[in-house]
C-alpha positions in Angstrom: -13.3 -5.4 7.3 -11.1 -2.4 6.5 -11.3 0.6 8.7 -9.6 3.5 6.8 -8.5 6.5 9.0 -7.9 9.6 6.9 -6.4 12.9 8.1 -3.7 15.4 7.5 -0.2 15.1 9.0 -0.5 15.7 12.8 -4.3 14.9 13.0 -3.7 11.8 15.1 -4.4 9.1 12.6 -1.6 6.8 13.8 -2.3 7.2 17.5 -6.0 6.8 17.2 -5.5 3.9 14.8 -3.2 2.1 17.4 -5.9 2.6 20.1 -8.6 1.3 17.8 -6.3 -1.7 16.9 -5.7 -2.4 20.6 -9.5 -2.2 21.3 -10.3 -4.6 18.5 -7.3 -6.9 19.1 -8.4 -7.5 22.6 -11.4 -9.4 21.2 -10.4 -10.3 17.7 -7.2 -12.2 16.9 -7.4 -11.5 13.2 -6.7 -7.7 13.1 -3.7 -5.8 11.9 -2.6 -2.2 12.0 -1.2 -0.5 8.9 0.2 3.0 8.7 1.0 4.7 5.3 4.5 5.7 6.5 5.2 2.2 7.7 4.1 0.7 4.4 6.5 3.1 2.7 9.3 1.8 4.9 8.4 -1.9 4.4 8.5 -1.4 0.6 12.0 0.1 0.8 11.3 3.8 1.0 11.5 3.9 -2.8 8.9 6.6 -3.2 9.0 10.3 -2.5 6.1 12.6 -1.9 5.2 13.9 -5.4 1.7 13.3 -6.5 2.8 10.4 -8.6 4.7 8.8 -5.7 1.8 9.4 -3.4 -0.5 7.7 -5.9 1.8 4.7 -6.2 1.9 4.4 -2.4 -1.8 4.8 -2.1 -2.4 1.9 -4.5 0.1 -0.2 -2.6 -1.8 0.3 0.6 -5.1 -0.4 -1.1 -3.9 -3.6 -2.6 -2.3 -4.8 0.7 -5.5 -4.2 2.5 -7.4 -6.1 -0.1 -5.0 -9.0 0.2 -5.5 -9.1 4.0 -9.3 -8.6 3.7 -9.6 -11.5 1.2 -8.0 -13.7 3.9 -10.5 -12.6 6.6 -8.0 -10.4 8.3 -9.4 -7.1 9.6 -7.3 -4.0 9.0 -7.1 -0.7 10.8 -5.3 1.6 8.3 -4.1 5.1 9.0 -3.2 7.0 5.8 -3.4 10.5 4.5 -5.5 9.2 1.6 -5.8 12.2 -0.8 -7.2 10.4 -3.8 -11.0 10.0 -4.2 -10.4 7.2 -6.7 -8.7 5.0 -4.1 -11.4 5.7 -1.6 -14.0 4.7 -4.2 -12.0 1.6 -5.1 -11.9 0.7 -1.4 -15.7 0.9 -1.1 -16.1 -1.4 -4.2 -13.5 -4.0 -3.3 -13.4 -4.7 0.4 -15.9 -7.1 2.2 -16.7 -4.3 4.6 -15.3 -0.8 4.5 -15.6 2.0 7.0 -14.0 5.3 6.4 -13.2 7.8 9.1 -12.0 11.4 8.6 -10.1 12.8 11.5 -10.7 16.5 11.2 -8.4 19.1 12.6 -8.3 22.8 11.5 -5.1 23.7 9.6 -4.1 26.4 12.1 -4.1 23.7 14.8 -2.0 21.3 12.7 0.5 24.1 12.1 0.6 24.8 15.8 1.2 21.1 16.6 3.8 20.6 13.7 5.3 17.5 15.3 7.5 16.7 12.4 8.4 20.3 11.3 6.5 19.6 8.1 4.3 22.7 8.2 7.0 25.1 9.3 9.1 23.8 6.5 6.3 24.3 4.0 5.6 27.8 5.3 9.3 28.7 5.0 9.5 27.2 1.5 12.1 24.6 2.6 9.8 21.6 2.1 7.6 21.0 -1.0 4.9 18.5 -1.8 3.1 19.1 1.5 -0.6 18.1 1.5 -2.7 21.1 2.6 -0.1 23.6 1.3 1.1 23.0 -2.2 -0.8 19.8 -2.7 -4.6 20.4 -2.2 -6.6 18.3 0.2 -10.3 17.6 -0.3 -11.9 16.2 2.9 -13.4 12.8 2.1 -17.1 11.8 2.1 -16.4 9.6 5.1 -18.8 7.3 7.0 -17.7 9.1 10.2 -16.1 12.5 10.9 -14.4 12.9 14.3 -12.9 16.1 15.5 -9.5 16.0 17.1 -8.9 19.8 17.2 -8.2 21.9 20.3 -8.8 20.6 22.9 -7.4 17.2 21.7 -9.6 14.3 22.8 -8.0 11.2 24.3 -7.2 8.7 21.5 -8.9 5.9 23.4 -12.1 8.0 23.5 -11.9 8.5 19.7 -11.2 4.8 19.1 -14.3 3.9 21.2 -16.4 6.5 19.3 -15.3 4.8 16.0 -16.1 1.3 17.2 -19.5 2.5 18.4 -20.2 4.2 15.1 -19.4 1.0 13.3 -21.9 -0.8 15.5 -19.2 -3.1 16.8 -20.6 -4.6 20.0 -17.4 -5.4 21.8 -19.2 -7.7 24.1 -20.4 -9.9 21.2 -17.2 -9.9 19.2 -15.6 -13.4 19.3 -12.3 -13.7 21.0 
């Protein structure tokens, strides 16, 4: 099973993903958490943020998830995921795939701006920012959760995702 969390920078993908991972891990020993930025680092930070580099990283993450899925390891993956072709590939190649879009209005993301990404894009100091000079098409996800203002507790959103996947935590083997 691969749970694919999609959202723009600052939407809460990583934090929600870590909560979901902890929720599943409490009952399932065969689950891992992957984050798109962490995969970049693991692979040597050899890619930038151009469309071509983003595509190369997206395929790395897809193939890594497939490798783990083929071994019966469940994956919670937090990634920006801007390419419909990778999302389609995921649906066709994983044993079980559940896609979640973490929706936050752009004005809220700009206000949060945890990494200075959006202020840099607005001032013209940073290029290749998804939602600004790289378009973002919201996915046709299995579940859309809102994490706008007010922000919901990450544990609550993780529980909502688990419930939507019909994961009965009392019946999941330890």
